[in-house]
NUNUKE-572935 format. One line per field, with one value per residue (C-alpha): residue number from 1; residue in one letter; chain; x, y, z. Coordinates in nm, 4 decimals. Example, Ala and Ser with C-alpha at 12.3 -4.5 7.8 and 13.67 -1.06 7.14 Angstrom:
2
nr: (1,2)
rest: (a,s)
kette: (A,A)
c1: (1.2300,1.3670)
c2: (-0.4500,-0.1060)
c3: (0.7800,0.7140)
END
This chain:
601
nr: (1,2,3,4,5,6,7,8,9,10,11,12,13,14,15,16,17,18,19,20,21,22,23,24,25,26,27,28,29,30,31,32,33,34,35,36,37,38,39,40,41,42,43,44,45,46,47,48,49,50,51,52,53,54,55,56,57,58,59,60,61,62,63,64,65,66,67,68,69,70,71,72,73,74,75,76,77,78,79,80,81,82,83,84,85,86,87,88,89,90,91,92,93,94,95,96,97,98,99,100,101,102,103,104,105,106,107,108,109,110,111,112,113,114,115,116,117,118,119,120,121,122,123,124,125,126,127,128,129,130,131,132,133,134,135,136,137,138,139,140,141,142,143,144,145,146,147,148,149,150,151,152,153,154,155,156,157,158,159,160,161,162,163,164,165,166,167,168,169,170,171,172,173,174,175,176,177,178,179,180,181,182,183,184,185,186,187,188,189,190,191,192,193,194,195,196,197,198,199,200,201,202,203,204,205,206,207,208,209,210,211,212,213,214,215,216,217,218,219,220,221,222,223,224,225,226,227,228,229,230,231,232,233,234,235,236,237,238,239,240,241,242,243,244,245,246,247,248,249,250,251,252,253,254,255,256,257,258,259,260,261,262,263,264,265,266,267,268,269,270,271,272,273,274,275,276,277,278,279,280,281,282,283,284,285,286,287,288,289,290,291,292,293,294,295,296,297,298,299,300,301,302,303,304,305,306,307,308,309,310,311,312,313,314,315,316,317,318,319,320,321,322,323,324,325,326,327,328,329,330,331,332,333,334,335,336,337,338,339,340,341,342,343,344,345,346,347,348,349,350,351,352,353,354,355,356,357,358,359,360,361,362,363,364,365,366,367,368,369,370,371,372,373,374,375,376,377,378,379,380,381,382,383,384,385,386,387,388,389,390,391,392,393,394,395,396,397,398,399,400,401,402,403,404,405,406,407,408,409,410,411,412,413,414,415,416,417,418,419,420,421,422,423,424,425,426,427,428,429,430,431,432,433,434,435,436,437,438,439,440,441,442,443,444,445,446,447,448,449,450,451,452,453,454,455,456,457,458,459,460,461,462,463,464,465,466,467,468,469,470,471,472,473,474,475,476,477,478,479,480,481,482,483,484,485,486,487,488,489,490,491,492,493,494,495,496,497,498,499,500,501,502,503,504,505,506,507,508,509,510,511,512,513,514,515,516,517,518,519,520,521,522,523,524,525,526,527,528,529,530,531,532,533,534,535,536,537,538,539,540,541,542,543,544,545,546,547,548,549,550,551,552,553,554,555,556,557,558,559,560,561,562,563,564,565,566,567,568,569,570,571,572,573,574,575,576,577,578,579,580,581,582,583,584,585,586,587,588,589,590,591,592,593,594,595,596,597,598,599,600,601)
rest: (m,a,s,l,s,i,t,h,q,i,g,v,l,s,g,k,p,i,q,s,e,s,v,t,s,n,g,d,t,t,g,v,v,s,a,a,a,v,w,k,t,q,p,s,n,l,r,c,r,i,k,n,q,g,l,e,i,e,a,i,t,p,p,v,s,p,l,k,s,p,c,r,s,p,s,p,v,f,g,s,m,r,p,d,l,s,v,a,c,q,a,l,v,a,d,m,e,a,e,a,a,a,v,v,e,e,e,e,v,r,e,y,m,e,g,g,t,a,q,v,m,k,g,v,k,g,k,g,v,p,v,y,v,m,m,p,l,d,s,v,t,m,s,n,g,v,n,r,r,k,a,m,n,a,s,l,q,a,l,k,s,a,g,v,e,g,i,m,m,d,v,w,w,g,l,v,e,r,e,a,p,g,s,y,n,w,g,g,y,a,e,l,l,e,m,a,r,n,h,g,l,k,v,q,a,v,m,s,f,h,q,c,g,g,n,v,g,d,s,c,t,i,p,l,p,k,w,v,v,e,e,m,e,k,d,q,d,l,a,y,t,d,q,w,g,r,r,n,f,e,y,l,s,l,g,c,d,t,l,p,v,l,k,g,r,s,p,v,q,c,y,s,d,f,m,r,a,f,r,d,n,f,k,h,l,l,g,d,t,i,v,e,i,q,v,g,m,g,p,a,g,e,l,r,y,p,s,y,p,e,a,n,g,t,w,r,f,p,g,i,g,a,f,q,c,y,d,k,y,m,l,s,s,l,k,a,a,a,e,a,s,g,n,p,e,w,g,n,g,g,p,s,d,a,g,h,y,n,n,w,p,e,d,t,p,f,f,r,r,e,g,g,g,w,n,s,s,y,g,e,f,f,l,s,w,y,s,e,m,l,l,n,h,g,e,r,i,l,s,s,a,e,s,i,f,k,g,t,g,v,k,i,s,v,k,i,a,g,i,h,w,h,y,g,t,r,s,h,a,p,e,l,t,a,g,y,y,n,t,r,y,r,d,g,y,i,p,i,a,q,m,l,s,r,h,g,a,v,f,n,f,t,c,i,e,m,r,d,h,e,q,p,q,d,a,q,c,a,p,e,k,l,v,r,q,v,a,l,a,t,r,e,a,n,v,p,l,a,g,e,n,a,l,p,r,y,d,e,y,a,h,k,q,i,l,h,a,s,s,l,n,l,g,g,d,d,g,g,r,k,g,e,e,q,e,m,c,a,f,t,y,l,r,m,n,p,q,l,f,q,e,d,n,w,r,r,f,v,g,f,v,k,k,m,r,e,g,k,n,g,n,q,c,w,e,q,v,e,r,e,a,e,h,f,v,h,i,t,q,p,l,v,q,e,a,a,v,a,l,s,h)
kette: (A,A,A,A,A,A,A,A,A,A,A,A,A,A,A,A,A,A,A,A,A,A,A,A,A,A,A,A,A,A,A,A,A,A,A,A,A,A,A,A,A,A,A,A,A,A,A,A,A,A,A,A,A,A,A,A,A,A,A,A,A,A,A,A,A,A,A,A,A,A,A,A,A,A,A,A,A,A,A,A,A,A,A,A,A,A,A,A,A,A,A,A,A,A,A,A,A,A,A,A,A,A,A,A,A,A,A,A,A,A,A,A,A,A,A,A,A,A,A,A,A,A,A,A,A,A,A,A,A,A,A,A,A,A,A,A,A,A,A,A,A,A,A,A,A,A,A,A,A,A,A,A,A,A,A,A,A,A,A,A,A,A,A,A,A,A,A,A,A,A,A,A,A,A,A,A,A,A,A,A,A,A,A,A,A,A,A,A,A,A,A,A,A,A,A,A,A,A,A,A,A,A,A,A,A,A,A,A,A,A,A,A,A,A,A,A,A,A,A,A,A,A,A,A,A,A,A,A,A,A,A,A,A,A,A,A,A,A,A,A,A,A,A,A,A,A,A,A,A,A,A,A,A,A,A,A,A,A,A,A,A,A,A,A,A,A,A,A,A,A,A,A,A,A,A,A,A,A,A,A,A,A,A,A,A,A,A,A,A,A,A,A,A,A,A,A,A,A,A,A,A,A,A,A,A,A,A,A,A,A,A,A,A,A,A,A,A,A,A,A,A,A,A,A,A,A,A,A,A,A,A,A,A,A,A,A,A,A,A,A,A,A,A,A,A,A,A,A,A,A,A,A,A,A,A,A,A,A,A,A,A,A,A,A,A,A,A,A,A,A,A,A,A,A,A,A,A,A,A,A,A,A,A,A,A,A,A,A,A,A,A,A,A,A,A,A,A,A,A,A,A,A,A,A,A,A,A,A,A,A,A,A,A,A,A,A,A,A,A,A,A,A,A,A,A,A,A,A,A,A,A,A,A,A,A,A,A,A,A,A,A,A,A,A,A,A,A,A,A,A,A,A,A,A,A,A,A,A,A,A,A,A,A,A,A,A,A,A,A,A,A,A,A,A,A,A,A,A,A,A,A,A,A,A,A,A,A,A,A,A,A,A,A,A,A,A,A,A,A,A,A,A,A,A,A,A,A,A,A,A,A,A,A,A,A,A,A,A,A,A,A,A,A,A,A,A,A,A,A,A,A,A,A,A,A,A,A,A,A,A,A,A,A,A,A,A,A,A,A,A,A,A,A,A,A,A,A,A,A,A,A,A,A,A,A,A,A,A,A,A,A,A,A,A,A,A,A,A,A,A,A,A,A,A,A,A,A,A,A,A,A,A,A,A,A,A,A,A,A,A,A)
c1: (11.5776,11.7026,11.5342,11.2435,11.3111,11.0928,10.9312,10.8347,10.6992,10.4871,10.3494,10.2856,10.0869,9.8825,9.7794,9.8590,10.1519,10.4058,10.6820,11.0229,11.2870,11.5177,11.4294,11.6754,11.7648,11.5389,11.2512,11.1925,11.2695,11.0803,11.0472,10.6945,10.5885,10.2361,10.0691,9.7681,9.4482,9.2661,9.3556,9.2810,9.3670,9.7206,9.7640,9.8425,9.9096,10.0781,10.2213,10.5255,10.6714,11.0458,11.2387,11.6113,11.8132,11.5465,11.4548,11.0918,10.9686,10.6311,10.6264,10.4023,10.5620,10.5294,10.3159,10.5003,10.4653,10.4899,10.6550,10.9126,11.1728,11.0254,11.2031,11.2829,11.3674,11.4868,11.1959,11.1516,11.1243,11.4990,11.6045,11.7237,11.8768,12.2347,12.3676,12.4341,12.0806,11.9298,12.0991,11.9947,11.6332,11.6161,11.7460,11.4818,11.2050,11.3341,11.3029,10.9493,10.8631,10.9980,10.7951,10.4857,10.5510,10.5725,10.2375,10.0891,10.2123,10.0855,9.7452,9.7344,9.7781,9.4958,9.2711,9.3529,9.2685,8.9410,8.8362,8.5282,8.5174,8.2767,7.9687,8.1409,8.2533,7.8960,7.7836,7.5751,7.4814,7.5798,7.8696,8.1632,8.3412,8.6013,8.9336,9.1325,9.4804,9.6026,9.9082,10.2072,10.1458,10.4458,10.3552,10.3958,10.7095,10.7309,10.8514,10.5336,10.6803,10.6064,10.8141,11.0089,10.8574,10.9890,10.8768,10.5353,10.4974,10.5982,10.3830,10.0710,10.1123,10.1563,9.8351,9.6467,9.7744,9.6371,9.2861,9.2808,9.0087,9.2039,9.4036,9.3346,9.5610,9.5833,9.5703,9.7391,9.6204,9.9640,10.1339,9.8991,9.8163,10.1314,10.2817,9.9931,9.6118,9.4486,9.7790,9.7480,10.0272,9.8833,10.2099,10.2750,9.9077,9.8605,10.1418,10.0229,9.6634,9.7825,9.9924,9.6869,9.4809,9.7489,9.7395,9.3614,9.3233,9.0369,9.1194,8.9676,9.1043,9.1134,9.0846,9.3290,9.2806,9.4754,9.8430,10.0233,10.2261,10.1342,9.8771,9.9004,10.1017,10.2092,10.5484,10.6187,10.5295,10.3296,10.2172,9.9190,9.9852,10.2452,10.0014,9.7510,10.0216,10.1129,9.7541,9.7353,10.0530,9.8993,9.5711,9.6269,9.2551,9.2247,9.3601,9.1639,9.2374,9.1891,9.1082,9.4769,9.5437,9.7237,9.6812,9.6474,9.7607,9.6660,9.3372,9.1616,8.9048,8.5528,8.4562,8.5849,8.4402,8.2449,8.4628,8.6987,9.0087,9.2322,9.3341,8.9744,8.8347,8.6722,8.8095,8.5011,8.5530,8.9150,8.8091,8.5453,8.7837,9.0366,8.7791,8.6548,9.0094,9.0640,8.7445,8.8344,9.1913,9.1001,8.7550,8.8725,8.9332,8.6252,8.3793,8.6169,8.9546,8.8619,8.5526,8.5375,8.6163,8.6684,8.6289,8.8619,8.6692,8.9252,9.2409,9.3554,9.0898,8.8140,8.4954,8.5969,8.7756,9.1500,9.0647,9.3392,9.6594,9.9592,10.2138,10.4575,10.3002,9.9947,9.7612,9.8241,9.5863,9.3389,9.3007,8.9635,9.0964,8.9864,8.7260,8.8527,8.6276,8.8390,8.9426,8.7586,8.5440,8.4118,8.3601,8.1622,7.9270,7.8967,7.8114,7.5354,7.3914,7.3946,7.2131,6.9552,6.8949,6.8294,7.1461,7.4112,7.6394,7.6876,7.8590,8.1968,8.3567,8.3334,8.3007,8.5778,8.5623,8.6187,8.9724,9.2835,9.3786,9.5024,9.2430,8.9894,8.6158,8.5890,8.8741,8.6536,8.3331,8.1982,8.2381,8.1945,7.9274,7.7145,7.6073,7.8392,7.7872,7.7499,7.4028,7.2865,7.0915,7.4153,7.5877,7.3070,7.3209,7.6982,7.7324,7.4446,7.6060,7.9543,7.8328,7.5975,7.8868,8.0686,7.7609,7.7087,8.0742,8.0216,7.6980,7.8627,8.1522,7.9384,7.6863,7.9711,8.1278,7.7934,7.7322,8.0900,8.1000,7.7367,7.7049,8.0698,7.9978,8.2053,8.0879,8.1421,8.2551,8.3394,8.5601,8.4407,8.6857,8.6442,8.6818,8.6316,8.8072,8.5842,8.2939,8.1684,8.1218,7.8028,7.9443,8.1622,8.3985,8.6503,8.3664,8.2180,8.5426,8.5831,8.2355,8.0305,7.7405,7.7117,7.6312,7.4585,7.1319,7.1807,7.2868,7.5417,7.5953,7.2422,7.2603,7.5936,7.4545,7.1439,7.3597,7.5617,7.2445,7.1041,7.4004,7.4237,7.7607,7.9295,7.9903,8.3540,8.4390,8.7654,8.8707,8.7050,8.9906,8.9707,8.8148,8.6943,8.9135,9.2346,9.2033,9.2827,8.9858,9.0188,8.9624,8.6329,8.7234,8.4564,8.5404,8.3109,8.0119,8.0942,8.1132,7.7776,7.6209,7.7501,7.6222,7.2769,7.2875,7.3811,7.1078,6.8503,6.9662,6.9935,7.3524,7.6281,7.8909,8.2594,8.5455,8.9152,9.1501,9.2764,9.6195,9.8427,9.7565,9.8937,9.7710,9.4958,9.3110,9.2593,9.1701,8.8955,8.7569,8.7448,8.5691,8.3162,8.2573,8.2244,7.8882,7.7286,7.4093,7.2007,6.9057,6.8027,6.7848,6.8625,6.5198,6.6538,6.4918,6.6438,6.9235,6.9408,7.2970,7.4587,7.7250,8.0007,8.0269,8.4099,8.7033,9.0313,9.3393,9.6055,9.8610,10.0994,10.4514,10.7492,10.5920,10.2876,10.5136,10.7035,10.6385,10.4192,10.2249,10.1731,10.0485,9.7948,9.6909,9.6335,9.4103,9.2278,9.1501,9.0118,8.7911,8.6619,8.5672,8.3894,8.2066,8.1748,7.9756,8.2088,8.2498,8.6180,8.7552,9.0506,9.2848,9.1966,9.2420,9.5763,9.6931,9.5961,9.7643,10.0840,10.0937,10.0163,10.2877,10.5415,10.4508,10.4646,10.7642,11.0074,10.7592,10.6691,11.0355,11.1032,10.8224,10.9363,11.3013,11.2215,10.9804,11.2421,11.4815)
c2: (8.3461,8.6812,8.8086,9.0460,9.4163,9.6146,9.7853,9.4467,9.3392,9.6528,9.5761,9.2159,9.3221,9.5894,9.4175,9.7456,9.8614,10.0408,10.2454,10.1362,10.3686,10.3229,10.5719,10.6710,11.0339,11.0715,10.9015,10.6454,10.3238,10.3498,9.9988,9.8814,9.5684,9.4338,9.1776,8.9515,9.0973,8.7743,8.4960,8.1353,7.8248,7.7013,7.5243,7.1561,7.0898,7.4067,7.3514,7.5382,7.5474,7.5862,7.6894,7.6785,7.6862,7.5138,7.2572,7.2745,7.0768,7.0808,6.9620,6.9600,7.1358,6.9718,7.1488,7.4392,7.5799,7.9579,7.9392,7.6644,7.5795,7.2959,6.9618,6.8917,6.5481,6.4911,6.4842,6.1723,6.4106,6.4696,6.1046,6.0393,6.3791,6.4780,6.5725,6.9362,6.9863,6.8023,7.0382,7.3430,7.2291,7.1444,7.4919,7.6495,7.4431,7.5465,7.9082,7.8432,7.6843,7.9891,8.2124,8.0042,8.0394,8.4174,8.4154,8.2005,8.4464,8.7401,8.5800,8.4797,8.8460,8.9333,8.6695,8.7926,9.1488,9.0502,8.7768,8.8827,9.2347,9.1957,9.2755,9.5586,9.7210,9.7038,9.8846,9.6019,9.7133,9.4966,9.3286,9.5164,9.8485,9.9849,10.0790,10.3918,10.4718,10.8162,10.9400,11.0903,11.4520,11.5631,11.3776,11.7076,11.9107,12.2802,12.3320,12.1682,11.8379,11.4792,11.3749,11.0459,10.9772,10.6217,10.5282,10.6757,10.4785,10.1466,10.2154,10.2963,9.9790,9.7744,9.9236,9.8512,9.4950,9.4445,9.5374,9.8889,10.1022,10.4268,10.6891,11.0064,11.3038,11.6457,11.9295,12.1995,12.5586,12.6627,12.4923,12.5607,12.9288,13.0035,13.3001,13.5342,13.5494,13.3725,13.2319,12.8510,12.5996,12.2471,12.0961,11.8190,11.7322,11.7008,11.4451,11.2589,11.2368,11.1110,10.8509,10.7361,10.7147,10.5109,10.2599,10.2423,10.3986,10.6269,10.9494,11.1269,11.4824,11.6866,12.0625,12.1335,12.4943,12.4441,12.4481,12.1146,12.0772,12.0705,11.7913,11.4206,11.2466,11.5632,11.4740,11.7982,12.1678,12.3338,12.6826,12.8718,13.0767,13.3490,13.6299,13.4889,13.4682,13.8311,13.9397,13.7375,13.9045,14.2469,14.1532,13.8761,13.8585,13.6606,13.3715,13.1709,13.3048,13.1624,13.3512,13.3969,13.5698,13.2735,13.2775,12.9706,13.0252,12.6801,12.7912,13.1244,13.2093,13.1389,13.4719,13.6464,13.3977,13.6566,13.9661,14.0903,14.0537,13.8707,14.1368,14.2173,13.8632,13.6855,13.3494,13.1697,13.3400,13.2218,12.8646,12.8791,13.0196,12.7486,12.4696,12.6202,12.6365,12.2727,12.1713,12.3560,12.2238,11.8591,11.8386,11.5522,11.3398,11.4299,11.1465,10.8898,10.9103,11.1815,11.0400,11.2468,11.6000,11.6289,11.9946,12.1168,12.2990,12.3635,12.2376,11.8979,11.9485,11.8748,12.0696,12.1882,12.4587,12.4163,12.3463,12.0910,12.2165,11.9938,12.2454,12.3647,12.1317,12.3545,12.0548,11.6943,11.4000,11.3708,11.7374,11.9068,12.1787,12.5423,12.7559,12.9491,13.2561,13.5496,13.7105,14.0378,13.8887,13.6046,13.8400,14.0797,13.7970,13.6797,14.0297,14.0636,13.7224,13.8097,14.1376,13.9609,13.7137,13.9958,13.9192,14.1640,14.0709,13.7289,13.8853,13.9681,13.6300,13.2609,13.1075,13.2248,12.9108,12.6490,12.5676,12.5220,12.2983,12.0127,12.0159,11.7386,11.8150,11.7793,12.0293,12.3094,12.4745,12.4990,12.1321,11.9530,11.6886,11.8513,12.2126,12.2727,12.5896,12.3857,12.2834,12.6366,12.8941,13.0779,12.7527,12.6635,13.0088,13.0077,12.6472,12.6929,13.0052,12.8459,12.5276,12.7148,12.9343,12.6136,12.4715,12.7984,12.7884,12.4383,12.5444,12.8348,12.6338,12.3312,12.5459,12.6741,12.3306,12.1804,12.4388,12.4178,12.0374,11.9857,11.7542,11.6433,11.3001,11.3485,11.3078,11.5858,11.4855,11.6545,11.5123,11.5190,11.4560,11.1518,11.3210,11.0204,11.1201,11.2130,11.0860,10.8993,11.2206,11.4248,11.7390,11.5828,11.8797,11.8069,11.7846,12.1129,12.3088,12.1667,12.2954,11.9741,12.0476,11.6887,11.6159,11.3485,11.5266,11.6490,11.4811,11.7054,11.4931,11.4933,11.8690,11.8089,11.5098,11.7080,11.9937,11.7497,11.5797,11.9080,11.9277,11.5581,11.5307,11.2276,11.2252,11.1143,11.0095,10.9153,10.6820,10.3817,10.1487,10.2137,10.0028,10.1399,9.9160,10.0162,10.3744,10.5191,10.4164,10.7031,10.9479,10.7693,10.7277,10.5542,10.5541,10.2570,10.4253,10.7466,10.5676,10.4066,10.7428,10.8921,10.5930,10.6416,11.0142,10.9540,10.6948,10.9374,11.2150,10.9716,11.0739,10.8337,10.7461,10.6940,10.6208,10.6670,10.5379,10.8181,10.6658,10.4309,10.0691,9.7616,9.4907,9.2421,9.3465,9.6981,9.5606,9.3460,9.6458,9.8479,9.5599,9.5437,9.9206,9.9386,9.7624,9.8235,9.6548,9.9406,9.7303,9.6794,9.9367,10.2292,10.2086,10.0571,9.7606,9.4262,9.3302,9.6750,9.7668,10.0990,10.0211,10.2641,10.3799,10.3834,10.3519,10.5445,10.3854,10.5948,10.5930,10.4944,10.4808,10.2431,10.0718,9.9676,9.7814,9.5869,9.2186,9.1373,9.4637,9.4261,9.0693,9.1750,9.4775,9.2680,9.0337,9.3301,9.4839,9.1536,9.1101,9.4682,9.4078,9.0854,9.2475,9.1516,8.8418,8.7220,8.3493,8.3276,8.3094,8.5234,8.2239,8.1477,8.5125,8.5150,8.2098,8.3730,8.6951,8.5040,8.3614,8.6983,8.8729,8.6170,8.6810,9.0604,9.0747,9.2425,9.5175,9.5819,9.5820,9.8386,10.0570,10.0256,10.1006,10.3897,10.5501,10.5308,10.7586)
c3: (8.3062,8.4340,8.7493,8.6835,8.7165,8.9612,8.6612,8.5206,8.8578,8.8797,8.5360,8.6325,8.9373,8.7688,8.4498,8.2741,8.0614,8.2777,8.1231,8.2321,8.3674,8.0661,7.7932,7.5249,7.4766,7.1725,7.3558,7.0807,7.2636,7.5874,7.7267,7.8025,7.9844,8.0058,8.2230,8.1996,8.3391,8.4208,8.6627,8.5882,8.7833,8.7569,8.4215,8.4503,8.0827,7.9633,7.6120,7.4947,7.1451,7.1285,6.8224,6.8055,6.4857,6.2822,6.5503,6.6643,6.9659,7.1390,7.4985,7.8012,8.0956,8.4371,8.7019,8.8607,9.2096,9.2202,9.5596,9.5110,9.2542,9.0433,9.0538,8.6927,8.5578,8.1990,7.9588,7.7377,7.4455,7.4647,7.5016,7.1458,7.0746,7.0365,7.3840,7.2914,7.1510,7.4472,7.6926,7.4929,7.4699,7.8381,7.9179,7.6961,7.8555,8.1994,8.0885,7.9712,8.3050,8.4876,8.2551,8.3296,8.7030,8.6597,8.4784,8.7550,9.0184,8.8186,8.7833,9.1503,9.2382,9.0003,9.1543,9.5031,9.4031,9.2434,9.4835,9.6758,9.5312,9.2428,9.4454,9.6299,9.3067,9.1796,9.4931,9.6381,9.9899,10.2798,10.1009,10.2434,10.2821,10.0347,10.1947,10.1106,10.2429,10.3496,10.1676,10.3506,10.4529,10.2486,9.9267,9.7417,9.8110,9.8961,9.5392,9.4062,9.2899,9.3889,9.6882,9.6484,9.3078,9.2670,9.6161,9.5497,9.2287,9.3872,9.6946,9.4946,9.2940,9.6093,9.7522,9.4317,9.4289,9.7805,9.6690,9.8135,9.6546,9.6514,9.8392,10.0351,9.9711,10.1344,9.8817,10.0867,10.0528,10.1791,9.8828,9.5945,9.6584,9.8537,9.6733,9.5874,9.6062,9.3122,9.1856,9.1962,9.1341,9.0989,8.9674,9.2186,9.2505,8.8757,8.8654,9.1755,9.0515,8.7145,8.8928,9.0887,8.7715,8.5941,8.8806,8.8780,9.2239,9.3275,9.5110,9.8098,9.7767,10.0983,10.0621,10.3451,10.4532,10.7765,10.8648,10.8795,11.1987,11.5654,11.5607,11.6409,11.3704,11.1880,11.0409,10.8554,10.8612,10.5845,10.6893,10.5530,10.2339,10.2817,10.2092,10.4614,10.7290,10.6524,10.7111,11.0334,11.1574,11.0880,11.2567,11.5076,11.5820,11.2582,11.4667,11.7208,12.0703,12.4201,12.7420,12.8224,12.4898,12.3342,11.9543,11.7334,11.3747,11.2474,11.0916,11.0437,11.3102,11.1891,11.3458,11.0330,10.7810,10.5825,10.6328,10.3549,10.5735,10.3224,10.0728,9.9809,10.0037,10.2955,10.4126,10.2773,9.9386,9.9414,10.0193,9.7447,9.4850,9.5721,9.5310,9.2048,9.0685,9.1721,8.9949,8.6752,8.6694,8.7329,8.5735,8.3500,8.6622,8.8670,8.9241,8.7769,8.9503,9.2016,9.3702,9.6891,9.8025,10.1768,10.2695,10.5439,10.8172,11.0895,11.2631,11.1305,10.8605,11.1139,11.1865,11.5354,11.7305,11.8074,12.1717,12.2377,12.0653,12.1235,11.9926,12.2589,12.5131,12.5577,12.5854,12.6845,12.6670,12.8416,12.9305,12.8819,12.6490,12.6416,12.4659,12.1613,12.1410,12.2489,11.9196,11.8573,11.5799,11.7969,12.0926,11.8730,11.7760,12.1372,12.2565,11.9965,12.0905,12.4637,12.4030,12.1869,12.4716,12.7172,12.9158,12.7900,13.0822,12.9207,12.6209,12.7740,12.7063,12.7724,13.1183,13.3504,13.5659,13.2953,13.4079,13.1956,12.9018,13.1186,13.3932,13.4374,13.4562,13.8324,13.8762,13.7433,13.8670,13.5118,13.4101,13.7419,13.7804,14.0524,14.0071,13.7102,13.5085,13.1908,13.3128,13.3995,13.1983,13.1216,13.0262,12.7882,12.6279,12.5825,12.4622,12.2173,12.0717,12.0575,11.8836,11.6471,11.5307,11.4320,11.2577,11.0664,10.9607,10.8216,10.6541,10.4720,10.3332,10.2483,10.0594,9.8477,9.7947,9.7008,9.4283,9.2961,9.2620,9.1668,8.8670,8.8732,9.0185,9.3338,9.6931,9.9457,10.2937,10.6248,10.9006,11.2615,11.5466,11.7710,12.1111,12.3361,12.6587,12.9556,12.7452,13.0519,13.2517,13.2553,13.0963,12.8204,12.8706,12.5861,12.3331,12.4581,12.4243,12.0705,11.9763,11.9990,12.2361,12.3507,12.7170,12.9254,12.8479,12.4930,12.1654,11.9967,11.6859,11.5445,11.4577,11.2820,11.0914,10.9938,10.8637,10.6513,10.5307,10.3988,10.1623,10.0753,10.2491,10.4068,10.7847,10.8210,11.1774,11.3503,11.6375,11.4687,11.5698,11.9448,12.2189,12.5506,12.7669,12.5829,12.7077,13.0528,13.2636,13.5089,13.2201,13.1412,12.7745,12.5681,12.1952,12.1217,12.2839,12.0973,11.7606,11.8343,11.9195,11.5952,11.3949,11.5473,11.4678,11.1043,11.0710,11.2112,10.9768,10.6844,10.6106,10.4920,10.7537,10.6716,10.9101,10.9813,11.2477,11.4715,11.5381,11.3333,11.4166,11.2415,11.4786,11.4083,11.7243,11.5874,11.2437,11.3960,11.5808,11.2574,11.0834,11.3672,11.3735,10.9953,11.0191,11.3590,11.4661,11.6049,11.7171,12.0774,12.3529,12.1221,11.9613,11.6412,11.4789,11.5678,11.3312,11.1712,11.0739,10.9939,10.7333,10.6487,10.2896,10.3077,10.5461,10.5201,10.6754,10.8475,10.6752,10.3923,10.5410,10.5722,10.8761,10.6718,10.4266,10.6918,10.6266,10.9281,10.9104,10.5363,10.5714,10.8345,10.6299,10.3169,10.5153,10.6702,10.3307,10.2060,10.5134,10.4841,10.1211,10.2062,10.4961,10.8599,10.7709,10.4968,10.4399,10.5196,10.8729,10.9777,10.9690,10.6068,10.5104,10.6921,10.4946,10.1661,10.2732,10.3594,10.0085,9.8526,10.0559,9.9380,9.5738,9.6052,9.8380,9.5948,9.5127,9.8759,9.9814,9.7110,9.8444,10.2075,10.1319,9.8993,10.1476,10.4217,10.2353)
END
């Protein structure tokens, strides 16, 4: 039997008809392959009927291993035949055995996909966490087409075959509304969303109102829309600004949120119009294929200030970052707040003794442990104003998103950065400069969770894969403690918690940490009831790329997805999952190799 084409393999894995690449010029003879949708145990008495030039024979095929070439001995059925017919019939039976093996493999994939997911798919609480995978940042080209279309198709099918729930894709403002205000080109996204639907994958669509490029992991550059950049060049105070006058053009300053600075519209109006246009254009997919809208709120799509910009080496881990409140719009608000507090002298700017981007807390009078300005009356005034401006920014955009997507069946989510360095200090300086008023004496995540709760939004948090001891100890990093604090805050505010890994990790050690963090026991000293767990509603894996499809990484990832679906207390041990994953990887190897090779080009 001829080896299966990649199109046939995709069809085999999906259980759905997949159009082949070969279509005649008139479009009449498009090839279609289909695959079985249900897995059963390997047949031990498969009967095949063979017809050849009037001869009809019914035989029982021997058991076939999907992983090894079957050892075939001459069947007694052929003993008394003419030699030429005997050879022909044996060849036909061999073909039937190979066909049966293909069906077995196809159905094994189906069983693997469905094994342990039934309860999860029905939404039974406590039975596991669905896994999504982030798409490449450049999935849609600057000319609004799908980038590496064949690779994308093979990759999506590989993800689906592994039991992944869906994908997360950035819908870039700078691509869709690039040329002129109100002129939207959804071309590449329409094709990509249709591709996801055809593969049975759910979609988390990110309304990405920031520039791509300059952050950790950014592999390409997608600027803000041309007409927005033009306005920012005319009025540079539309950009976030630090105390040294350095501008950050990654995201519009929230100080001008409600001002008509973008050709007669305010930034929030532009964001709202964009989301409304997305809703109207893809209404047929909302709630079914598109299940979540993550609303971009700042740099890297996160609700924060661009306090630690990596571009041009401005900031390096684990520096404390710098306050971003020196554009004229932010300063105007600060001045008004200072006058209202009865301390007009506090309105001239942020703290002048807060150091530089790459300082450590103890290097600065403002953030130091003993007698630091952060713990003074002025510090409380400034940090309250700075963090409330960020919360109000989130409130404005969320109010709009909530009304736009109401009744569509999609969830709204917001991403919060996992700023874990210097978490063990009293001041939590990097969180403060980012706009999270979280210190040894004050919980900065409860107000954020409460704001999200008011709008029924999901709290999406990063750094889920990290462990405290993996980080530089002298920087007092504590990602595990931070994740726990956030989980407690979301529980108190009764808001769903979702997670992402902050950095690409393909090792089992990170996978186990994600599994652990996806269902934290919050009982004990925190005031929670014994045995009470905060389970994530979803986890998004960073990211789909050639490394993910390398054999060892793919095998570990497949096992990880299965364990996440089963839940932390699933019946299978890691070793058993690994064995199943090994078998699954062998079956799907051609498809995964196709995806890896295609993505590399």
